[in-house]
N, C-alpha and C positions, 0 to 999 in steps of 0.2 A: 610599386604594387599598391593597389587600392585597399585590399583587406588581406590580413594574414592571420586571423584568429583561428581559422579552420585548417585542418590538414587531413589528408587521406590515410597517413600512416604515422606511427610513432616508432622511432628507432629504439630497440631494446637489445643491447649487445650486438650480435651479428644478424639479428632478425628485424623485420619490419612488420609491426603489428597493426592490422586494419582498425580504423576508428569507426565511430557510429555513422559517419556520413558515407562510408565506403560500402555501399550496398548495390548490387546489380539491379537494374530496373526490370530485368527478365526473371530473376529468381532471388528472393530475399536471403537465401542461404549462400549466395555467391558474392564475389567481389565485383565492383564496377569496372568495366573495361577501360573507361577513361582513367581511373586510378591506376590500373595495371600498366597502361601505356606510359603514364607519367612516372611510375616507379622504374620502369625499364629505362626511360630517359635519364632519370636521376642516377641510377647505378652506372650507366654508360658514361655519364658526365664525370664520374669520379675516377675513371681509368685514365692514367697519364698518357700523353702523346709524346712521341720521340721528337716532334717538331710542331710548329704552329699548324693546326689542321682544321678542316671544315668537315662536318658530318654531311656527306653528300647523299647518303641513303640510310634510311632507318626502316627495319622490318620487325614486326612484332607478331608472333604466332601465339594465339590463345588456345591451349590444348585441352579444351573442355571446361566445365564449370570449375572455377577456382574457389574452394571453400574459404570461409572467413576464419582462416588460421594464419598465424605468423608466417611470413615468407623469408626464406634465406636466399641470398643472391650468390650464385656461383659464376665466376668470371673467367673467361679464357680468351687470350689474345691469339687468334687464329693465324694472323699474318702481322708481323711487325716490320716496319720500315719507315724511312724518313719521307717517302713519297706516298705510300699507302699503308693504312693500318685497318685490319678487320677485327672487330671485337664481338664476342658472343657472350650473352648473359642468359643464364637459366634462373628463373624464379621458382623455388621449390617449396611446397607445402605438404606436411605430413609424409615426407619422403618421396613425393612425386613431383616431377617437373611439370608445372602448370602453364608456364609462359616461357617462350624462348625468343630472345631478341638479338638482332645483329645490327651493327653499325659499321658502315664503310666510311672511313675518314680519309681525306685526301689532303696533301700538302697545300698550303696557301701560297700563291705566287701571282704576280701581275699578269693580266691577260685582257683582251678587248672586252668592253662592256656591251651587253645586249640585253638591257633591262626591258621588262614588259610593264606597261603602265597599269595603274589601278583600273579595274573594269566596272566598279560600282562606287557610288558616293560613300564618303566616310560615315561611320555610325553616328546616330543621334542618341546619346545616353539617356535622354528623356523618354525615348520610345523603347528602351531596352526592358526586357522581361526575363524572369527566371522562376521556374517552379521549385527549384531546390536552391539552398543558400550559397552554393559554391560556384554558380555560373550565372551570367547574364547574356541575353541574346537579343539582337535587333534583326528581325526578319525583313528581307527585301523582296523575296519571291517564294511562293509555295507555303506549305504548312506541314507540321508533323502529322496532322490528321488528314492530309491530302496526298494522294499518289501523284508523283510527277517530279520534275526538276525543281530545284530550290536554290536560294542564296540567302546567306545570313552572316552577320558579324557575331563573333562569340568572344566573350571575356571570361577568363577563369579567375575566380576570387579566392582560391585556396592554395596553400602550399601542398606539395606532394608529401614531403616529410616534415614533421613539426620541427621548427628551429632552423629550417633551411629556406632561404628566399627562392622563389620560383625562377628557374633559369629559362632562357629562350628554347633550349632543346626540350625541356620538360613541357613547356607550353605548346610547342608545335606537335609533340607526341600525343598530348591529350586532345588537342583540337582536331587533329587528323581523324580522330575517332568519331567526330560529329557528322561525318559525311552521310552515313546511312539515315540519320534522323533529319538531315537537311533535305534529302530527296528520297522519301520513302517509296519502296517498291510496292508495298501492300498497305492496307488499312491496319493500323496498330490495334484497333479494337477486335480485329478478326485474326491477326497473325502476329507471331513474334519474328524478329529478324536480328538475332544476335550476331555479333561480329566473330568471325573465325580468325581474322588477321587484320593488321593495319600496316601499310607500307607508305613511305613517303620519299620522293626524290626532291632534293632541295638545292637551289642555286646559292642560297645563303640562309642564315638563321633569321627568324622574325625580329621585327622592331616594334616596340610598344606592346600594350596589353590586349588590344583588340585585333583579332584575326578574321579575315574574310574567307568564307567558303562558297564557291559556286559549283553546284554538284548535279550530276545526272546518274541514274541507276538503270540497270538492264538485267533481264532474266530471260532464259529460254524455256521457262516452265518446268524445270527439272529440280526444283527445290533449293536452288542456290541463286544468289544475285551478286552482281559485281557493281561496285560503286566507284565512280571517278569524280575527283574533285580538283578544282584549281584553287590554290591557296594564295592569299594576299595579305598585305598590311598597309600601314599608312604610306609606305614608300613604293608600293607597287606589288605586282604578282611575282611569286618566288618559289612556288612548290606545286607538286602534283601527288597528293595522297590517293591511295586506292584501298578498298576493302572488299573482302569476300563475306557475304552474309548468308546465314543458314535460315531458310524460310520454313516455319512450322505453323500449321493452323492452331489457333487456340482451342482448347477443349471446353465444351459446355457453353 
């Protein structure tokens, strides 16, 4: 890990308290969707498996604005087995479920390899930028200020929870949330496009700190958009995240 001085949350008893860097870019009264996705990954990672397992699918539903209050994690194992395990996590603030996440875990066993090679060059750290202290990005295609497809490498520079090193599951949960900003559907100066959910299907967990997103977005003009991403790392392509975004014109 390159830096670990920052964290999105501090654990206090059974709760996770948001820190000063955990602020939504869409509403200063809310928590950042990247942080919420990372916390869901953190909590899921603490749930024991009955056998050696891989997280094949991760889904995260954000149920409205999440206030900057401590979050309590409620865990339920929906299905327990040595071949398949389904874990559900609710993140609760002020007595309300604000985020619901599920993880489908499958047993690990030998099978034929069908890897997909990396589709873009590796990142150049000298060309990386970041407007906030907890992330660096190296753009390959498109722009946050430009409507259309995009591609970029992203490196997370913070822990999810203070005192806990970033795990591959936390990293992929957070970076999957970057799809909508990699390929904006609308101009951010004119519209907001907050995520309603994040989902990811993964052939394996990521390797290394830098993850690649190659993203397209689409909308039928009905106030929502769908974001599709191919996810890669230094070893090749390994995942397909998706997002639903809520499109709202800015006022004034």
